[in-house]
N, C-alpha and C positions, 0 to 999 in steps of 0.2 A: 558207355563203358559202366561210368558211375551210377548211373539210373539201372543197372542190369544187377549191379553189385547192392546196391538199394534194397531192391527188391529179393533177388533171388540168395547171390551171394555164396555161388557153389551149386554145381548140381552131379550126381554120381549115376549112372546106368549101365551096366552090359546087358547085351541079349546076344542071342546067338539065335539058330535059326530052326526049329522045330526038330526032333531027334528023329523022326523019320523023313526029314529031308537033307540030314549031316551029309549022307554019302553022297548026293547028289549036287550038294552045293555045300561042300567042305568051308570053303573062305567065309561065307557067307555071317559074319555078325559085327556086330558096333557096340559102339562106346559114345557115349555124352558125359564126358567129363571136363565140366566147365568150372575151372579152379575158383578158390576163395580170393575175393580182394587181399589176405595177406598171404597166400601163397604167389598169387601174380606178382604183386610190389615187392614179394621176398627176392633172395640173392638164389638163380639159377645155376651158379657154379655146378659143376659137378655134373650136369644136365648139358645146358645147352653148352657152356664152355667149361674147359680147365685149365686152371690158372696154368700150370706150368707147361704147356702146351699152346699158350697163346701167342700167335705172331701179331705183327701188325696192322699186317691189311682181312684179319680177322676183329682188331679192337673192338667194333663196334654190338659183336658179341654179348660182350658184357652187360649192357642195354636193352637185348633183349626178351619181352617178359611174356610167358606162356599162358592161354589165355582157356585153350581146350586141350586135350591130353589124349587125341583121340586114340592113338594105340600107345604100348608101350616103347616104342619105338621111335617115335614121330611126335609133333603137337604143332597147334596154331598159334600163332602169337602175334607181339607188335614188337616194334624200337620203341623202348620209353626213354626219349634223349630231347635234346631243345628245339630237334624238328617238329617234335609232335604230330608226326603225321599220321591220319588212324588209320593209314592201310595196315591189312593183316596179312602175315606172310606164313607160309609152311614148312616146315623143319623136321627133318631126318635126320635125326640124334646121330651125330659119326663126323665128319670129315667136310660136311659141305655146308653153303653159307645159304641164310632161309631164302626162300624162293615168294616172287608175289601172289597172291591171291588176286590183289583187283576189286576188292572189298573193304569196306571197315566192317566193326563188329555189329552192327544192326542189319546190315547185308548178310552178313553169315551166318547168323540165328536164320534169317527168313531162308537159307538156302540149307541149314542144318535142319528145319521142320520137313523138309521133303526127302533129304536123303538119309533120316531116322540114325544119324551118327553111322552111316558103313563103316566100317575101320578104315577105308582107304579113299575116303570120297572127296578128301581136298585135292588129291592127285588130278580130281576132275578140274577141279579150278585153277591149279596151275597150267593146266591145258588151255582153257579159254582164257583166260588170262591173255597167255601168250596169242591166242587166235586173234581176240581184241585188238589185243594191241596194234597188232602188225596188218591185220585186214579186218575192222571193224564193220564192213557194210558187207561183206563177206557171209556167208550161210559159215556155220562152224559142221566142218564134215563128219564129227564122230571123233571119238577118244583115240589114240594113238597107245598110251601107256596101258598094260600089259594090267596091272592092277585099275586103273581107271575104265578100261574097258570088262573087268570083272562086277564090276560096281554096278554097270548099266544092266548086265546081262543079270545079275542075280535080282536086281534090283526091279527090272521089267517082267521077269519071269515069278517072282514072288511078290510081289507090292502091286496088284492092278491100278492103284491111283499113280504110279509113277510113272511120268512118261518123261524121257533125254529133252522132246521139243519143250515141255514145259519148263525144266530145268533149266536150258539153255536161255530161254526167254525171263526166267527169274533173275538169272544171272547179268543179261543185258542190261535187265530195267535196275539193279541193285550196284552194279557192277560204279567204281570209281573212274571219273572223268576225267581225264588229266586237263 
């Protein structure tokens, strides 16, 4: 994380599918929104947690820091607390707790290069995490969640270099082992 902040310290890029393809691929868009160090380590009150709504079972959210604001409604981040765990999590802003992705920042960036920052690509990471945590020796059957399926469909159709098999293989290489 520190190496990234020393080198890049933030990167923002939004993209959409070409105009002539918008009707066929209406959800095909993405964002690379890697936050600056000052933002990452700043307060996320009002975005990640709301002081007035804080419950004892959600106290750890005070320590959750967003690294990539991949959509307006969700982000990827980590817990900056005494555990100092490198694992990243996906957080859909609302009443949910962050979901583990099974990768650290370096692994996330490697996978980001294959996903091109497609809007909901971290949802595929949550599925891959659950799959490899439960059945590490079994092949991944494919995404089940609708947004993850859409990501794979659109990327496969529009970006010939994208392959779900290659993505899963890279995930398996960079995932955090217990």
